[in-house]
Structure formats: structure tokens, C-alpha cells
C-alpha positions as CSV (number, residue, x, y, z in Angstrom):
1,M,-11.2,-16.1,-31.1
2,K,-10.4,-15.2,-27.7
3,V,-12.5,-16.4,-24.7
4,F,-13.1,-13.7,-22.0
5,I,-13.7,-15.5,-18.6
6,S,-15.8,-13.6,-16.0
7,H,-17.8,-13.9,-12.7
8,R,-17.7,-17.3,-11.0
9,S,-15.3,-19.0,-13.7
10,A,-12.9,-16.1,-13.0
11,L,-13.1,-16.8,-9.3
12,E,-12.5,-20.5,-9.9
13,Y,-9.5,-19.7,-12.1
14,W,-7.8,-17.6,-9.4
15,R,-8.6,-20.2,-6.7
16,L,-6.6,-22.7,-8.9
17,R,-3.6,-20.7,-9.5
18,R,-1.5,-22.8,-7.3
19,T,-1.3,-25.4,-10.2
20,Q,0.3,-22.9,-12.5
21,H,3.8,-21.6,-11.9
22,N,4.4,-19.0,-14.6
23,G,3.4,-15.9,-12.7
24,P,0.0,-14.2,-12.7
25,G,0.2,-13.5,-16.4
26,E,0.1,-10.3,-18.5
27,R,-2.4,-7.5,-17.9
28,K,-3.9,-6.3,-21.0
29,L,-5.6,-3.2,-22.3
30,L,-8.3,-3.9,-24.6
31,A,-10.4,-1.7,-27.0
32,S,-13.5,-4.1,-26.9
33,L,-14.9,-7.4,-26.1
34,P,-16.3,-9.8,-28.7
35,G,-19.8,-9.5,-29.7
36,T,-20.4,-13.3,-30.1
37,P,-19.8,-16.3,-27.7
38,P,-16.8,-18.6,-28.3
39,A,-17.1,-22.1,-29.8
40,T,-18.4,-24.9,-27.4
41,A,-15.1,-26.7,-27.9
42,Q,-13.1,-23.7,-27.1
43,V,-14.9,-23.5,-23.8
44,K,-14.5,-27.0,-22.9
45,R,-10.7,-26.8,-23.4
46,T,-10.4,-24.2,-20.6
47,G,-10.7,-26.9,-18.0
48,L,-13.0,-25.0,-15.8
49,T,-16.4,-26.0,-14.5
50,L,-19.2,-25.7,-16.9
51,P,-21.3,-23.8,-17.6
52,L,-18.4,-21.2,-18.3
53,H,-19.1,-17.5,-17.4
54,V,-18.0,-15.4,-20.4
55,L,-18.3,-11.8,-21.2
56,L,-19.8,-10.2,-24.6
57,S,-20.0,-6.8,-25.8
58,D,-23.5,-7.2,-27.4
59,P,-26.6,-8.7,-26.1
60,I,-27.9,-9.6,-29.6
61,G,-24.9,-12.0,-30.1
62,R,-26.1,-14.3,-27.3
63,W,-27.5,-17.6,-27.9
64,R,-28.7,-20.5,-25.7
65,S,-26.0,-22.8,-24.4
66,Q,-25.6,-25.5,-21.7
67,T,-21.8,-24.9,-21.6
68,M,-21.7,-21.2,-21.2
69,K,-23.3,-18.3,-18.9
70,Q,-23.2,-15.3,-21.2
71,H,-22.7,-11.9,-19.5
72,V,-23.0,-8.5,-21.4
73,F,-20.5,-5.8,-20.5
74,I,-21.1,-2.5,-22.4
75,G,-18.3,0.1,-21.7
76,P,-14.6,0.5,-21.7
77,T,-12.3,-2.1,-20.3
78,P,-9.5,-0.1,-19.0
79,F,-5.9,-1.5,-18.2
80,G,-6.2,-4.0,-15.4
81,C,-9.5,-5.6,-16.3
82,F,-8.1,-8.8,-17.9
83,V,-5.1,-11.0,-17.6
84,A,-3.8,-13.1,-20.4
85,A,-3.8,-16.7,-19.1
86,K,-3.1,-18.3,-22.7
87,D,-3.0,-17.1,-26.2
88,D,-6.9,-17.4,-26.5
89,L,-7.8,-17.2,-22.9
90,M,-8.3,-13.9,-21.2
91,V,-9.5,-13.9,-17.5
92,S,-11.1,-11.2,-15.5
93,S,-8.5,-9.8,-13.1
94,P,-9.0,-10.3,-9.3
95,E,-10.1,-6.8,-9.1
96,F,-12.6,-7.1,-12.1
97,C,-13.6,-10.5,-10.6
98,F,-14.4,-8.9,-7.4
99,L,-16.5,-6.2,-8.9
100,Q,-18.4,-8.8,-11.0
101,M,-19.3,-10.9,-8.0
102,A,-20.8,-7.7,-6.4
103,S,-23.9,-8.5,-8.3
104,E,-24.1,-12.2,-7.3
105,L,-23.1,-12.0,-3.6
106,S,-24.6,-10.6,-0.5
107,L,-22.6,-7.8,1.2
108,V,-21.2,-10.2,3.8
109,E,-20.4,-12.8,1.2
110,L,-18.6,-9.9,-0.8
111,I,-16.6,-8.8,2.1
112,E,-15.7,-12.4,2.8
113,L,-14.4,-12.7,-0.8
114,G,-12.6,-9.5,-0.5
115,F,-10.6,-10.8,2.5
116,E,-9.7,-13.9,0.6
117,L,-8.4,-12.0,-2.5
118,C,-6.5,-9.6,-0.3
119,G,-5.4,-12.4,2.0
120,E,-2.8,-15.2,1.7
121,Y,-5.2,-18.2,1.2
122,S,-7.7,-19.5,-1.3
123,L,-10.6,-21.7,-0.8
124,F,-10.7,-25.1,-2.6
125,V,-13.2,-25.4,-5.5
126,E,-15.7,-28.1,-6.0
127,D,-14.2,-31.4,-6.8
128,D,-10.5,-30.2,-6.2
129,P,-8.3,-33.3,-6.5
130,D,-5.8,-31.6,-4.0
131,V,-8.4,-30.7,-1.2
132,S,-7.4,-31.2,2.3
133,E,-8.9,-31.2,5.6
134,S,-8.2,-27.5,6.0
135,G,-10.5,-26.6,3.1
136,F,-7.9,-24.0,1.8
137,Y,-4.5,-23.6,0.6
138,N,-1.7,-20.9,1.2
139,R,-0.7,-18.5,-1.5
140,K,0.5,-14.9,-2.0
141,A,-2.2,-12.3,-2.1
142,L,-3.9,-11.8,-5.4
143,T,-4.5,-8.1,-4.9
144,S,-4.9,-5.5,-2.0
145,T,-7.6,-3.3,-0.6
146,K,-5.7,-0.3,-2.1
147,K,-5.8,-1.9,-5.6
148,L,-9.4,-3.0,-5.3
149,D,-10.4,0.6,-4.2
150,A,-8.5,2.2,-7.2
151,F,-10.1,-0.4,-9.7
152,V,-13.7,0.0,-8.4
153,A,-13.3,3.8,-8.4
154,R,-12.5,3.7,-12.1
155,M,-15.7,1.8,-13.0
156,P,-18.4,4.0,-11.6
157,H,-21.2,2.8,-13.9
158,V,-20.9,-0.9,-13.6
159,W,-23.6,-2.9,-12.0
160,G,-22.6,-3.7,-8.4
161,Q,-20.3,-0.9,-8.0
162,L,-22.2,0.7,-5.1
163,K,-22.1,-2.6,-3.2
164,A,-18.5,-3.1,-4.0
165,R,-17.7,0.3,-2.5
166,R,-19.5,-0.5,0.5
167,A,-17.8,-3.8,1.1
168,L,-14.4,-2.1,0.5
169,R,-14.9,0.0,3.7
170,Y,-14.7,-3.2,5.7
171,L,-11.9,-5.0,4.1
172,L,-8.5,-5.7,5.6
173,D,-5.2,-7.0,3.9
174,G,-3.2,-10.1,5.3
175,S,-5.7,-12.8,6.5
176,A,-4.1,-16.1,6.4
177,S,-7.2,-18.4,6.7
178,P,-11.0,-18.3,6.3
179,M,-11.4,-18.7,10.0
180,E,-9.3,-15.5,10.7
181,T,-11.6,-13.7,8.1
182,K,-14.7,-14.8,10.0
183,L,-13.3,-13.8,13.3
184,A,-12.0,-10.4,11.8
185,I,-15.4,-9.7,10.1
186,L,-17.4,-10.6,13.4
187,L,-15.3,-8.2,15.5
188,T,-15.1,-5.3,13.2
189,L,-18.3,-4.9,11.3
190,P,-20.4,-2.1,12.7
191,Y,-23.4,-3.0,14.9
192,K,-25.9,-2.3,12.1
193,L,-24.3,-5.3,10.3
194,G,-24.1,-7.5,13.3
195,G,-20.3,-6.9,14.1
196,Y,-19.0,-5.6,17.5
197,G,-17.5,-2.4,15.9
198,F,-14.1,-2.7,17.1
199,I,-11.2,-0.7,15.2
200,P,-9.7,-2.6,12.5
201,P,-6.5,-4.5,13.7
202,K,-3.4,-5.3,11.6
203,L,-3.7,-8.9,10.2
204,N,-0.6,-11.2,10.6
205,S,1.7,-8.3,10.9
206,R,5.3,-9.0,11.8
207,L,6.5,-8.2,15.4
208,M,10.3,-8.0,16.0
209,P,11.1,-9.5,19.4
210,S,12.9,-7.2,21.9
211,K,16.3,-7.7,23.3
212,T,14.8,-9.4,26.4
213,A,12.5,-11.5,24.3
214,K,15.4,-12.7,22.2
215,R,16.9,-14.3,25.2
216,T,14.1,-16.8,25.4
217,S,13.4,-17.3,21.7
218,S,15.4,-18.1,18.6
219,K,12.8,-16.7,16.2
220,G,13.4,-13.6,14.2
221,F,9.9,-12.4,14.3
222,Y,6.4,-13.2,15.4
223,S,3.1,-12.9,13.6
224,C,-0.1,-12.3,15.3
225,D,-3.6,-13.2,13.6
226,L,-5.2,-9.9,14.7
227,Y,-3.1,-7.2,16.2
228,W,-3.8,-3.7,17.7
229,P,-0.4,-2.2,18.0
230,D,-1.5,1.0,19.7
231,Y,-2.9,-1.1,22.6
232,G,-0.3,-4.1,22.5
233,V,-3.3,-6.5,22.2
234,A,-3.5,-9.5,19.7
235,V,-6.4,-12.1,19.2
236,E,-5.2,-15.4,18.1
237,Y,-7.5,-18.1,16.4
238,D,-6.7,-21.4,17.9
239,S,-7.4,-24.0,15.2
240,D,-8.1,-27.6,16.2
241,L,-6.2,-28.8,13.2
242,F,-3.0,-27.1,13.8
243,H,-2.9,-26.6,17.6
244,T,-3.1,-30.1,19.1
245,G,-0.4,-32.3,20.5
246,S,2.0,-32.0,23.4
247,T,4.8,-30.4,21.0
248,R,2.5,-27.9,19.5
249,I,1.0,-26.9,23.0
250,A,4.3,-26.3,24.2
251,D,5.3,-24.3,21.4
252,D,2.2,-22.1,21.8
253,S,3.0,-21.6,25.5
254,K,6.6,-20.5,24.7
255,R,5.2,-18.1,22.0
256,R,2.7,-16.5,24.4
257,N,5.5,-16.0,27.1
258,T,7.6,-14.5,24.5
259,L,5.0,-12.2,23.4
260,A,4.2,-11.2,26.9
261,L,7.9,-10.2,27.4
262,M,7.4,-8.0,24.2
263,G,4.5,-6.2,25.9
264,V,1.7,-8.1,23.8
265,T,-1.4,-9.5,25.5
266,V,-2.8,-12.4,23.6
267,I,-6.3,-13.3,23.8
268,T,-7.1,-16.8,22.2
269,V,-10.2,-17.8,20.6
270,T,-11.1,-21.4,19.8
271,K,-13.4,-22.8,17.4
272,Q,-15.9,-23.6,19.9
273,Q,-15.9,-20.0,21.0
274,L,-16.3,-18.7,17.7
275,Y,-19.2,-21.0,16.9
276,S,-20.9,-20.0,20.2
277,S,-22.5,-16.4,20.1
278,R,-22.4,-16.4,23.9
279,E,-18.9,-17.5,24.4
280,L,-17.6,-15.0,21.6
281,E,-19.6,-12.3,23.4
282,K,-17.5,-13.0,26.5
283,V,-14.3,-12.7,24.6
284,T,-15.5,-9.3,23.1
285,K,-15.9,-8.1,26.6
286,I,-12.5,-9.1,27.7
287,L,-11.1,-7.4,24.4
288,A,-13.1,-4.2,24.8
289,G,-11.3,-3.7,28.1
290,F,-7.9,-3.9,26.7
291,L,-9.0,-1.7,23.8
292,E,-10.7,0.9,26.1
293,K,-14.0,0.4,24.0
294,R,-17.4,0.6,25.4
295,L,-19.7,-1.8,23.8
296,K,-22.9,0.2,23.2
297,Y,-25.1,-2.0,20.8
298,K,-28.8,-2.0,21.5
299,N,-31.2,-4.9,21.2
300,P,-33.2,-6.4,19.7
301,G,-31.9,-4.8,16.6
302,F,-28.2,-5.8,17.2
303,S,-29.1,-9.5,18.0
304,I,-31.2,-9.8,14.8
305,A,-28.2,-8.3,12.7
306,H,-25.7,-10.5,14.6
307,R,-27.5,-13.6,14.3
308,E,-27.9,-13.0,10.4
309,L,-24.2,-12.3,10.1
310,R,-23.4,-15.4,12.0
311,N,-25.7,-17.4,9.7
312,Q,-24.0,-16.1,6.7
313,L,-20.4,-16.6,8.0
314,L,-20.7,-19.7,10.0
């Protein structure tokens, strides 16, 4: 009997993908899900945290279990819903997992998850033996905003679909870290959700150096955390973890000088600024000047929404 992993267990599986080197698996087209839960021994062999979240097609088939959280899904499972991890193990695809988590997360949490799935990092799971000080590891993107949008559109009657579609309005591809995600969300969400309403930037897009810039740099390209190409403005998150030491400081200085030769203005945001509402607001006023944006949020409504957004993100 096949085990169909879903929701938080599927998310845990995708966050652990770095330990498996055989590719993302084969996507399957299935006629229907099983009506009864798998055996307890089979559930334990998955190696994922218990209780394991599984999908069934029939609510009558459910039974009480401390090892399983049983979800019922009635409806077609079109191509792209599941990935074959092993012969007896099917996992909800990153797109299906995103839709499933829409029923369990707040809108902001779902947006943050979408950034992660479409970004080049994964958070560590609880009790992960490989956890590092950064709290995340780098990997290739599991999906994209385009793929998420197409998948969610094909599942119109699934619980959480409306929230998923709303979250998709604010997702961006290419985030390289959780802090870049938080910064991008704070800057781009609309006023009503507590953000500053800036137009979406490109995340970690490659900038090729000009002929003049090549004279001062040996790098073939530069990547900026958040970049607005129409304005030649970039915002960089300056991590305490990766941007300390005299050598690193010197490298960052050379990088900023080269970007300046390329016509790119770089605004730096530190961890201390990000975690201070007052200091981040000062940064947004500087950014607004470069992006020719007039900040027009009204209080007290914005302050309440912004405080709630910061509480969820930070």
C-alpha cells in the first residue's frame, strides 16, 4: 500500500531534500487516493516526524492513531500533485504542499513559505542534525511563482485555494535567505497588510559589469539581494554572520564601489535596522526618494497593521 504524505510532513520532506541526491523524483498522475490509512510500521519507516500527515479519499476509512494525522481529499489529483519518493511513498509536490498549508497558516506565514519554496534556501527542521548557526541551507528552487499560480488555478474547489491565490499576488522568485524574504515582504506588501507598498524588485538577479567596472573587478557578474533595474537601485541585507572581519568588509567595499561604477546605488540594511521599526522606516524614506515613490500610509491603521506584520515575521 502506498503512503501519501501531505501538509506539514510533505513540507518537512522538501526541507530535507539536501540529504537525497537522486533528483526530485518522478511526478505521477493518479486516479484516486487510498480510502484507508497505511499501517503504523509503514508510517514509521518514512523517517519523518510523527504524527505523519497523510491523505485519504474516504472519511469513513479514518481511525484514531497517534502516529498519523489523517486528511481527507475528495476530488481529482491531476498531474503534478504527487512525487514518487520511493516505491511505496508518494509526497505532495511543492505546489500541492503550498496549497495544503494555506489551510493551516496565516496569510503572512503562507507568503513567507511561498518565498522559501520559490527561493534558493530551506529552513532547518526540528532536531535536524545538520543545523547551522544560519538556520537555513542553500539549494535550488523547488518551484516558481509561475508554477504555483498555474497549479492553484487548476484546483478551484480545494480548501484554502482563495488564501493561496491571495498570497500568490505578493510572492517573488529568487530569495536567497529567510532575512531577504522578511525584508522583501516588509518593503513590498501593501499598506493594508502592514508593508510599505514598494513595487516588487528583482531578487538576486545577475548584473553584468560594464567595461569600466571590469577594470576594477575580476568578477564576471554581481548579484544584488533586492534590485530595481528601472531605477538602478539595490537594497542589500548586511548579515552579521557573513559580513564581519576585515577581509569581508574590504570585499564589500570593493563590491559597492564597482556597483557604483555600473550606475547602481546600494542601500544597506543591517539586522539591527530590520528589527527596529523606527530605523527601517528611515531606510524606506531614503529608498522612496530613489524610487520616486511618495509614502502615503495613514495612521493609526497602518501602524497597527505594520506592528502585526512585524510580529509575525520577526
